[in-house]
C-alpha positions as CSV (number, residue, x, y, z in Angstrom):
1,M,-85.5,-5.4,45.4
2,V,-82.5,-3.3,46.2
3,S,-82.9,0.2,47.5
4,G,-81.6,2.8,49.9
5,K,-81.9,2.4,53.6
6,S,-84.7,3.7,55.7
7,G,-85.9,3.4,59.3
8,L,-88.3,0.7,60.4
9,V,-91.6,1.6,62.0
10,V,-93.3,-1.3,63.8
11,P,-97.1,-1.2,63.2
12,A,-99.6,-1.0,65.9
13,A,-101.3,-4.2,66.9
14,G,-104.9,-4.8,65.9
15,T,-105.1,-5.9,62.2
16,Q,-105.6,-9.6,62.0
17,W,-105.5,-12.3,59.4
18,R,-107.4,-15.5,60.0
19,G,-106.1,-18.6,58.3
20,K,-106.4,-22.3,58.7
21,A,-103.5,-24.0,60.4
22,A,-102.6,-27.7,60.2
23,G,-105.6,-29.9,61.1
24,D,-108.0,-27.1,60.1
25,R,-107.6,-25.5,63.4
26,Q,-108.7,-21.8,63.1
27,E,-106.2,-19.3,64.4
28,S,-106.1,-15.6,64.6
29,W,-102.7,-14.0,63.8
30,T,-101.9,-10.3,64.3
31,V,-100.3,-8.3,61.5
32,T,-96.8,-8.8,62.9
33,D,-97.2,-12.6,63.3
34,I,-96.0,-13.2,59.7
35,L,-93.3,-10.9,58.4
36,V,-92.8,-10.8,54.6
37,F,-89.8,-9.5,52.9
38,G,-90.9,-8.1,49.6
39,R,-93.9,-5.9,48.8
40,S,-93.9,-5.1,45.0
41,G,-92.9,-8.5,43.6
42,Q,-95.4,-10.9,42.1
43,V,-95.6,-13.3,45.0
44,A,-95.5,-10.6,47.6
45,K,-98.4,-8.8,46.0
46,E,-100.5,-12.0,46.1
47,I,-99.6,-12.6,49.7
48,Q,-100.9,-9.2,50.6
49,A,-104.1,-10.0,48.7
50,L,-104.6,-13.1,50.9
51,G,-104.2,-11.5,54.3
52,D,-103.0,-8.7,56.5
53,V,-99.5,-9.9,56.9
54,F,-96.9,-7.2,57.4
55,T,-94.6,-6.6,54.4
56,L,-91.2,-4.9,54.1
57,G,-90.5,-3.3,50.7
58,R,-87.5,-1.7,49.2
59,V,-88.1,1.6,51.0
60,D,-88.0,-0.3,54.4
61,V,-85.1,-2.7,54.1
62,D,-82.0,-2.6,51.8
63,L,-81.4,-6.2,50.8
64,S,-77.9,-5.3,49.8
65,D,-77.3,-4.7,53.5
66,P,-77.9,-8.1,55.2
67,A,-77.6,-6.6,58.6
68,A,-80.7,-4.6,57.9
69,C,-82.6,-7.9,57.4
70,T,-81.4,-9.1,60.8
71,A,-82.4,-5.9,62.4
72,A,-85.9,-6.0,60.9
73,I,-86.6,-9.5,62.1
74,H,-85.5,-8.7,65.6
75,A,-87.5,-5.4,65.6
76,Y,-90.7,-7.1,64.6
77,R,-90.2,-10.5,66.4
78,P,-92.8,-12.2,64.2
79,R,-94.1,-15.7,64.6
80,A,-92.8,-16.6,61.1
81,V,-90.9,-15.0,58.2
82,I,-91.5,-15.4,54.5
83,N,-88.8,-14.2,52.0
84,A,-90.6,-13.2,48.8
85,A,-87.9,-10.7,47.8
86,A,-85.1,-11.5,45.3
87,Y,-82.8,-10.2,42.6
88,T,-84.5,-11.7,39.5
89,A,-82.9,-10.0,36.5
90,V,-81.4,-13.2,35.2
91,D,-79.4,-11.7,32.3
92,R,-78.2,-8.7,34.1
93,A,-77.0,-10.9,36.9
94,E,-74.2,-12.0,34.6
95,E,-72.7,-8.5,35.0
96,E,-73.9,-7.9,38.5
97,E,-73.1,-11.3,40.1
98,A,-71.8,-9.7,43.3
99,L,-75.0,-7.8,43.9
100,A,-77.1,-10.9,43.0
101,N,-75.1,-12.9,45.5
102,T,-75.7,-10.3,48.2
103,V,-79.4,-10.1,47.7
104,N,-80.1,-13.7,46.9
105,G,-77.4,-15.2,49.1
106,E,-76.2,-13.1,52.0
107,A,-79.6,-11.4,52.7
108,P,-81.7,-14.6,53.1
109,I,-78.8,-16.2,55.1
110,A,-79.0,-13.3,57.5
111,M,-82.8,-13.7,57.7
112,A,-82.4,-17.4,58.5
113,R,-79.8,-16.8,61.2
114,A,-82.1,-14.2,62.8
115,C,-85.0,-16.7,62.7
116,A,-82.7,-19.3,64.3
117,S,-81.9,-17.0,67.1
118,L,-85.6,-16.3,67.8
119,N,-86.6,-20.0,67.2
120,I,-89.2,-19.1,64.5
121,P,-89.7,-20.7,61.0
122,F,-88.4,-19.3,57.8
123,V,-90.0,-19.8,54.4
124,H,-87.8,-19.0,51.4
125,I,-88.7,-19.0,47.7
126,S,-86.0,-20.4,45.4
127,T,-85.8,-21.5,41.8
128,D,-85.5,-24.3,39.2
129,Y,-82.3,-22.5,38.0
130,V,-80.3,-24.2,40.7
131,F,-80.3,-27.3,38.5
132,S,-78.3,-28.0,35.3
133,G,-81.4,-28.4,33.1
134,N,-80.1,-31.7,31.7
135,G,-82.2,-34.8,31.3
136,T,-85.9,-35.3,30.8
137,R,-87.3,-36.4,34.2
138,A,-88.6,-33.9,36.8
139,W,-86.1,-32.8,39.3
140,L,-86.4,-34.1,42.9
141,P,-85.7,-31.8,45.8
142,D,-82.6,-33.8,46.8
143,D,-81.1,-34.1,43.3
144,M,-77.6,-32.7,42.7
145,T,-77.6,-28.9,42.0
146,E,-75.6,-27.5,39.2
147,P,-76.6,-23.9,38.3
148,Q,-75.6,-22.7,34.8
149,N,-75.8,-19.0,35.3
150,A,-75.0,-16.3,37.9
151,Y,-78.7,-16.0,39.0
152,G,-78.8,-19.7,39.7
153,R,-75.5,-19.6,41.6
154,S,-76.7,-16.8,43.8
155,K,-80.0,-18.6,44.7
156,L,-78.1,-21.8,45.4
157,A,-75.7,-19.8,47.8
158,G,-78.8,-18.7,49.7
159,E,-80.1,-22.2,49.9
160,V,-76.8,-23.6,51.3
161,G,-76.5,-20.8,53.9
162,I,-80.1,-21.2,55.0
163,R,-79.7,-24.9,55.7
164,A,-76.5,-24.1,57.6
165,A,-78.2,-21.4,59.7
166,G,-80.0,-24.0,61.9
167,C,-83.4,-22.5,61.7
168,T,-86.7,-24.3,61.0
169,H,-87.1,-23.6,57.4
170,T,-88.7,-24.5,54.1
171,I,-87.0,-23.7,50.8
172,L,-89.7,-23.8,48.2
173,R,-88.3,-24.0,44.7
174,T,-90.7,-22.9,41.9
175,S,-90.6,-22.0,38.2
176,W,-92.0,-19.8,35.5
177,V,-94.0,-17.5,37.8
178,F,-96.8,-15.4,36.4
179,S,-99.5,-13.0,37.6
180,A,-101.2,-9.7,36.7
181,H,-98.3,-8.0,38.6
182,G,-94.7,-7.1,37.7
183,S,-92.8,-8.4,34.8
184,N,-93.5,-12.0,33.5
185,F,-93.9,-14.1,30.4
186,V,-97.7,-13.7,30.2
187,K,-97.6,-9.9,30.3
188,T,-94.7,-9.8,27.8
189,M,-96.5,-12.1,25.3
190,L,-99.7,-10.0,25.5
191,R,-97.8,-6.8,25.1
192,L,-95.9,-8.1,22.1
193,S,-99.0,-9.4,20.5
194,E,-100.5,-5.9,20.4
195,S,-98.0,-4.9,17.7
196,R,-96.9,-8.2,16.1
197,D,-98.9,-10.8,14.1
198,E,-96.2,-13.5,14.6
199,L,-93.8,-14.4,17.4
200,S,-91.0,-16.9,17.6
201,V,-90.9,-18.7,21.0
202,V,-88.5,-21.3,22.4
203,D,-89.9,-24.8,22.2
204,D,-87.1,-26.9,23.8
205,Q,-87.3,-25.5,27.3
206,I,-89.8,-27.4,29.4
207,G,-91.3,-26.4,32.8
208,G,-94.3,-25.7,34.9
209,P,-95.9,-22.3,34.7
210,T,-96.7,-21.3,38.2
211,P,-99.4,-18.8,39.3
212,A,-98.0,-16.3,41.9
213,R,-101.3,-16.5,43.8
214,E,-100.8,-20.2,44.3
215,I,-97.2,-19.7,45.5
216,A,-98.5,-17.1,48.0
217,A,-101.1,-19.4,49.4
218,A,-98.6,-22.2,49.6
219,C,-96.1,-20.0,51.5
220,L,-98.7,-18.9,54.0
221,S,-99.9,-22.5,54.6
222,I,-96.3,-23.8,55.0
223,A,-95.5,-21.0,57.4
224,Q,-98.4,-21.9,59.7
225,Q,-97.7,-25.7,59.4
226,L,-94.1,-25.2,60.4
227,C,-95.2,-23.4,63.5
228,D,-97.2,-26.4,64.5
229,D,-94.8,-29.1,63.2
230,P,-91.1,-28.1,62.8
231,D,-90.4,-31.6,61.6
232,K,-91.9,-30.7,58.2
233,A,-88.9,-28.4,57.5
234,G,-86.8,-29.1,54.4
235,T,-86.5,-28.4,50.7
236,Y,-89.6,-28.8,48.5
237,H,-90.8,-28.1,45.0
238,F,-93.9,-26.4,43.8
239,S,-94.9,-25.6,40.2
240,G,-98.0,-25.6,38.0
241,A,-99.2,-28.5,36.0
242,P,-98.9,-29.7,33.3
243,D,-95.3,-29.1,32.2
244,V,-95.1,-27.5,28.8
245,S,-92.7,-25.6,26.6
246,W,-92.6,-21.8,26.4
247,C,-94.0,-22.1,22.9
248,T,-97.0,-24.1,24.1
249,F,-97.5,-21.7,27.0
250,A,-97.5,-18.7,24.6
251,R,-100.1,-20.4,22.4
252,D,-102.3,-21.0,25.4
253,I,-102.0,-17.3,26.5
254,F,-103.1,-16.1,23.1
255,A,-105.9,-18.6,22.8
256,Q,-107.3,-17.6,26.2
257,A,-106.9,-13.9,25.5
258,G,-108.6,-14.2,22.1
259,R,-105.5,-13.1,20.2
260,S,-104.8,-14.4,16.7
261,T,-101.0,-14.0,17.0
262,H,-99.2,-16.9,15.3
263,V,-96.4,-18.6,17.4
264,S,-93.5,-20.3,15.6
265,P,-91.3,-22.7,17.5
266,I,-87.5,-22.1,17.7
267,T,-84.7,-23.7,19.6
268,T,-82.8,-22.2,22.5
269,R,-79.7,-22.2,20.3
270,N,-81.5,-19.8,17.9
271,Y,-82.5,-17.5,20.8
272,P,-79.2,-16.5,22.5
273,T,-79.3,-14.8,25.9
274,S,-76.6,-13.5,28.2
275,A,-77.5,-16.1,30.8
276,A,-77.9,-19.8,29.9
277,R,-81.4,-21.2,30.5
278,P,-82.1,-24.7,31.6
279,L,-83.8,-26.9,29.0
280,N,-85.4,-29.0,31.7
281,S,-87.1,-27.0,34.5
282,Q,-89.6,-29.7,35.5
283,L,-90.0,-30.0,39.2
284,D,-91.2,-33.1,41.1
285,C,-93.7,-31.8,43.6
286,Q,-94.9,-35.1,45.2
287,T,-93.3,-34.5,48.6
288,T,-95.0,-31.1,48.9
289,E,-98.3,-32.7,48.5
290,Q,-97.5,-35.6,50.8
291,V,-96.1,-33.4,53.6
292,F,-98.1,-30.2,53.4
293,G,-101.2,-31.3,51.5
294,I,-100.5,-28.8,48.7
295,S,-101.0,-30.1,45.2
296,R,-99.8,-28.7,41.9
297,P,-102.2,-26.0,40.6
298,N,-103.7,-26.1,37.1
299,W,-102.0,-23.2,35.6
300,R,-104.4,-23.0,32.7
301,A,-107.3,-22.2,35.0
302,N,-105.2,-19.6,36.8
303,L,-104.1,-18.2,33.5
304,A,-107.7,-17.4,32.6
305,E,-108.1,-15.6,35.9
306,T,-104.9,-13.6,35.3
307,I,-106.0,-12.5,31.9
308,I,-109.3,-11.3,33.4
309,D,-107.4,-9.4,36.1
310,L,-105.2,-7.8,33.4
311,R,-108.3,-6.6,31.5
312,I,-109.7,-5.1,34.7
313,T,-106.5,-3.3,35.6
314,T,-105.4,-2.1,32.1
């Protein structure tokens, strides 16, 4: 999500997205009412599929230049901002921590400050990687954070700065995102199964696979609800159900795709990576349902749809 700079062109009014606001009140929002940072990422792609919100991609705004984010928000003056852009190369972040901190920390902080100055809500997507990964119970939104890698530290820096910016915001932590777009575990498993009869997959990391389309719908709903009720602001969790291991997830992928690939369980210790991964990525999502009326999606049902989408597009 990092690129060279380019000028901003504010779109002409006219395109509209109709969505339900809180209380099922029907509203009509113009294309510039919701400004989305991110265009090619998994969640950003799904947001675009849901409505005619206006997105800023890597050719529009350089996220390594936080001032460009500020300028974009002031240029568009939207009703709400969603940040679906991030530096997500977890292992590479160990060598590029400064860049990860700029994109995941300084850029969203600049967005939040701009939103505060315009008195508009800000929805920011964060991650389970802000936690240590210890223990076995699901993480609550107000649990102590203790990231174990550079990526997690950069995302936590963004969270801390957003809260300090003083804007009406929702930080939405999620995990194990998948879709028919971009790079993700589902696509990787299907690709590997084309040439291998057996795969070894980690079985001691537990979390909730989360469909990008469900995150997109949640972000749009939250943005609208914050406009109507700023008191709903805060940090929330959103992940798919049920929680499983990567190994179990892989087996489900192959079963639904009709692949005969055998999956052997291994431990994290036997699968070394540059960046440490949390063993426990389970997120407690109860407050998200209580406050916003958004429940955890069944990822298995969404997985079936994703596999169908991949068959259509490949």
